[in-house]
N, C-alpha and C positions, 0 to 999 in steps of 0.2 A: 425459484425463478431466477433467470439470469438477465442482466441488462442487455446482453447481445443476442437474445432469442427473438424469433419472429413474433411470438405471442406478446412479449413485452413491448417491443418497438411499435408494432402496428395495431395492438388492441389495448393492452393494459395502460400504456403511456398516454395515448390520446384520450381514452375514456377517462382516465384518472385526472388528466389536466382539465378537461371540460367540466368534470364533476366539481373539482375544487374551485374553478373559476365562477361557477354559478351558485356555489354554496354561500350563504350569508356569512359575514365576517366572524360572528361569534362561534360558528360551527366549523370553520376551516381547519382548525387544529384537530378536531375530532375526525373529520373526513380524512385528513392526511394520516392519522393514526390507524384508521380502518384500512386504508390503502396499504400502509406499511405492514399491518397484520396479515392482510391477504397475500402480500408479496412473500412474506416469510412462510406462511402456512402452505402456499403453493409448493414450496420446496420440501417442507417437512412439518406436518402438524405437531409432531413431537417437539420439534425445536420451538415452535410458537408457544406451546404450553410451558416449556422450560423458561423461555424468555419472559413470558408474562409473569411467572412466579418471581423471577429475578427482579423484574421491573417493580413489582409490588414491594418486594423486600427493600430495594434501594430507595423507593419513594418514602416509605414509612421510616426508614433509617434517617433520611435527610430531615424529615419533619421532627424526629426525636432530637437530632443534633441541634436544630434551631431552637427548640423548646428548652433544652438543657442550657444552651449558651445564653438565652435570655434570662434564665434563672440563675446565671452565674455559677452553674454547677459544672465547671470546666473539667474536673477530674472525671466525672461521669461521662461528659461529652467525649473526652479522649478515649475512654473505654468503648463507648458505642462506635466511635469512628474506627478504631482498630478492629473491632469485631466485624463491622460492616465490610471493610476492605479485605479482611481475612476470608470471609465467606465468599466474596467474589473471586479471590485468588484460588481458593480451594476448589471452586467449581471449575475454573480453568485448568487447574492441576489435574483434577480427576479425569476430565475428558481428554486432555492433551498430553499429559506427562506421566500418567500412572504406568503405562507400559514401559516407557523409557526408564523410569525410576526402578521398577522391578527388574528390568534387564541388567541394570548396573550391579544389582546384587545377585544376579543369576537366577532370578525367580520369575514366575508368571509367564513362562514360555507357552504354556498350554491354556492360558487364561484368555477368554474372549471378552474384549472390552467394547462398550458401545461406541459408535462413531461420534466424533466431536461435532457439535452443531457448526454449521457453516458460519464463518465470521466471528467465532467465539473470542478470538484474541482481540479483535477490534472492539467488540462489544464490552469485554471485560475492562479494557483500558478506558473506555468511555465511562463506564460505571465507577471505576476508581477515581477518575478525574472529577466526576460529578460529586461524589462524597467528599473528596479532598477540598474542592472549591467551596462547598457549603460549610465544611468544618473550619476552614481558614477564614471564612467570612467574606470571601471574594464575590459571592453571589448568594442571595437568599434561597432557601428551599422553595421549590414550586408549591403553589397553593392548591393545585389539583393534580390528580394522577395523570391526566391526559398530557400535560406539559412534560412531565418526567418521562413517561413512556414514549412520547414522540421523539424526544431527544435521543433516547437509547435505541429506538427501532427505526428511525427515519430511513426509508428504503433506499434513497440514493447512496447513502454512505454505509449502509448496514454491513454489506459483505466484506468490503475491502477499504473502508475509510473514505476520505481522510478522517483522522481523529479530531473531532471538533470539541472545544471546551464548552461546557454548559453555559458558562458566563457569556460567551459570544452568541451561542444559539438562542439563549433566553431573550436577548434583546430584540429578536425578530419574531418571537412568538405572538406578539401583539402589534397590530398596526402596520405590519409589513405591506409594502406596495409592490404588487406584481405588474410593473409597467410594461408597456409594449417594447421599450428598449431593452429592459432586462430579460424579457421573454425571448426576444430576437437573439440576444447574446447567449442565452441558455441553449436555444435550438442550435445555434452555430457551434457552440462548444461541444454539445452532445454529439453532433454529427461528425465533427473532426475526431473526437475521442473514439467513436464507434469505428471509423475508418482506420484509425491507428491500430486498433485491436484486430479487426476482421481482415483488413487488407494487408497491413504491414506486418504486425506481430505474428499472425497465423501463417503468413507466407514464409517468414523466416523460420517458423517452427517446422516446416517441411524439411529443410536442410538439417536442422538440429536433431529432429527425431530420427532421421535416417542415419545420422552419424552416431547418435547415442545408442542405437539398436545394434551397432557393430561390436563384436568383441574387441577389447582394447588391443589384442595382438594383431588385429587387422587394420588398425588405424595408421595412416601415414601422417607425416608432419602437416601436410595440407589439410587432411581430414581434421586433425586436432585443432588447428588454428581457425579453420572455417567454422567448426562447431562452437568454438569459444566466442568468436565474433557474432555468430548467429544467435547464440544464447544471450549475450550481453545486450544486443539491440532488441531481441524478442522480449526479454524481461522488461526492458525500459518502456517500449511502446505498448506492451500489454498493461503494465501497471499505470503508466502515465495516461494511457487511453481510458482506463477505468476512472482515474481521478478526474479527467476532463469530463467524462460522462456524468460523474457525481456532481461536479461543480455546475455543469449545465442544467441538470435536473433540479438542483437546488435553486438556481436562478429562475427557472420556469415556475417554481413554487413561491418565489419571493424571498428566498434565503441566499445569503452570501457565504458559501462554504470555502474554507481556507484552501489556498494553493498547496500542492504537494510536491511539485517538481519545478525546477528552474534551470533547465539545460545542464544537468549534472555532469555530462560527459565533456563539458568544456571547463571543468573546474581546474584551478591552479594548484591544488593540494588536496590531501585526504580530508583535512578538517573542512575545507571549502566544499568538497564533494558531499559531505554529510550535512552541510547547511543547505544543499540543493536537492538531495535525493531523499524521498520519503520525509519531507520536511516536518510533517505533523508528528511522526513517530519520534524523530530526533528531539523535537520540542517537548514531547511528553516525557521522555527520559531525562531531559535537562531539568524540567520543572518539578518532576515528582520523584526523581531518584538522585541525580547528580547534585543539584543545589541543596536539597535537604541533607545529603551526606556531608556537605561542606564545600562542594565544588573545588575550585582551585585556590581557595582563600587560606588554607591551613598548611602550606608548604608542599614541597615536591612529593614527599613520600605519600601523603594522604591524597594528593591529586592523582597519583598513579593508582592508589587503592580505589579511589572513587571511579576513575575511568575503567578499571578492571571490572568492578561490579556492574557498571553500565553495559559494558560490552559482553560480559557473560550473559546478562539478562537479555540483551539485544539478540544475541545468537540463539538462545533458547526460545525467545519469543517467536522467531521465525520457524522453528521446528524442534521436535523432541528427538534429536539425534546428535551423535558426536561430530558429524560433519558441520552442523550449524555452530556447535561450540568452537570448532576449529576455525570456522569463518569469522566468528566474533573475536577470537584470539588473534587472528591474522590482522584484522583492522585495528585492534588495540595496539599491536606491535608497530604498525605503520604510523598511527597517530603519535605514539610515544617517540618514535624515531624522528618524525617530522617536528615535533614540539621541542624535544630536548637535545637532539644530536645534529640534525641537518637543517635547523632553522636558518642559520647564517648562509649556508650553501644555497638553499632554496631561494633566498632573496637575490643572489647574484646571478641565477640562471635566467635566461630569457623566458618570457611568458609562454611562448610556443613549446619550449622544452618542458616546462613544468606541466603544461596541459597534457602533452604526450606521455610523460612519465606517469602522471596521475591516472590517465586512462588505462595505460598498460597494467599498472598495479591493481586497479579496480577490477578489470576484466579477468586477470589471473585469479583474483579472489572469488570470482563466481564459480570456479571449479568445484570446491567442496559444496557450494550451494546447490549445484545440480547433480552431484555425485551420490550414488546409493550407499557408498561406504568410503571410509578414509583410504582403504587400499586402492579403490578405484580412483580416488583423487590423485594418489601418488603415481599410479600408472599413467593417468591422463597427462599429468604434468611432464612426465618423462617423454611421452610421445610428442609434446610440443617442441622438444629439443632434439628429437630424432633418436632417442634411446629406446630400443625395443621396437615393437610395431612392425609395419610393413614398408619402411623406407621413407623416402621423401614424398613421392606422389605415385598414384596409379590411375588407371582409367576410371575407376569409381569415384575417386576424389575430383578428377577433372570434370566429370559429368555433374556432380553436385555443385562444384564451383560455378560452372556455366549456368546452372539453374538458379543459383542463389545470388549471383553477382549483382544483378540489377536491384534486388531487394536490399542487399547490403549497402549499395551505393545510395539508394533513396533514404535508408535509415540513417546513414552517416550524415547526409546533408540535413535531414529532418531533425537531427539531434543538436544542430548548431543554431545560432541566432539568425541565420540567413533567411529562413521562411518568414519569420516575424518582421525582419527588416524590409523584405520585399513587400510584404503586406502593408507596412506603414508607408512605404513610398507610393503605393498605389491608391491609398485612401483618398487622396485629394484629386485623383483623376476622375473624369466623368464616367469612364467605363468601369469604375470599381464595383458598383452595385450589380450590374449585369454579370461581370466576371465572377463575383462572389456567389451569386445565385447559381450560375452554371457549375462552378466548382463544388458547391455543396450538394447540388443534385447529382453530380457525377460521383462524388464520394458516397452518397446514399445509395446510388444504383450499384456501385461496386460492393458495398456492404451487403445489400440485399441479395446480390448474386452469391456471395459467400454463405449467407444464411440459408438460402434455398438449396444450395449444393450440399449443405450439411457438413461442410469441411471445417466449420468454426470450432474452436476449443474453449473450454472453460477458462476463466481468468486464473492466472498463476497464483496470485496472492490470496485467492479464496481458500487455498489449502493451508495458509498460515494462520 
């Protein structure tokens, strides 16, 4: 089931919200778990069976960790912890990386592998975070299976995050208050996120899909740049739209889910960009990989090594292909140059120049992200500077530019602080509430039109 489907928005969501509101306090978590199980099962009963077995394994592993630590059997606890994390990572590796690993060694070309469960990367990182926090003593193991399973399968965040720590989630498993204000904030956030995805991201996808369908030999310079800008904003509004929807759904259920984006395209550097883009993933790698490796506390050489490990894993986390490895290596190189070579120069440049340079470097980095191969990446980058291809511009490029210009302009403005600043200024005005209602109803109507027309697409990050 998808968060942007007619069935979810107009049947599953309202029915589920009413059900959990009328359920007695003691049974609310059980009802949410049943709703989450139904959400996953709707997409694939096989996935639900796998997730159920995994949730049971992680629950009993956490209980064993707590029991061993209370008995001061720390060596045994460490062994159980390593074993638990290994099982989770092996499950991820089997479904997502077996084919890639075999291809590296020239094997497995005729091997048919099962499809990876949707959201397995997000689920696995949540499970590893869960066991790590229990092992470290940051949070106690849950006393019942419902709490552990709900954390791992909570439907708003299951497919594409945000990646929430169990220690944070656990605080609201008991006694959370789903107030009218929180529900209203959740409905607003969900509606805006839905429109981001269906109205803006999917409209930008029209231009990008048309350009990506062309042979690279037929791409003009205008084609290449239009495709790059369209993808950059499509990816942002697709994923930030999902994150908004997840936060909004969490609010409607009484949970406060972590923010995942903070206007990343206005960042003043690559490090700043990664503090603003997919915030929970960056925090996960910081807390569970970078800092345990030593972070930046052990000299320049080990800092570079630790960053290299993080970015190799970050690239592979997004996809089992050399293009994602190249994307990770690209951002590693940018971060190292910014940190060790151009730090002084960066401080001297005006903020506007730093923002523009960062944006340009980031969107160039999306090229291997959307490329089917490294050779395609190379050809596409050459088309950006007019090498090969079909020249500067042609009639097809002009047609696509005219069709996509409005959506690009809206996306560019929407990615800046301007919409929020405008909303903040209007909050004290008497007409704010009517304007807000009209705006939300308009966004919902546009989203509904997209759903009815059947032009909406699945979330991009669901494939990761």
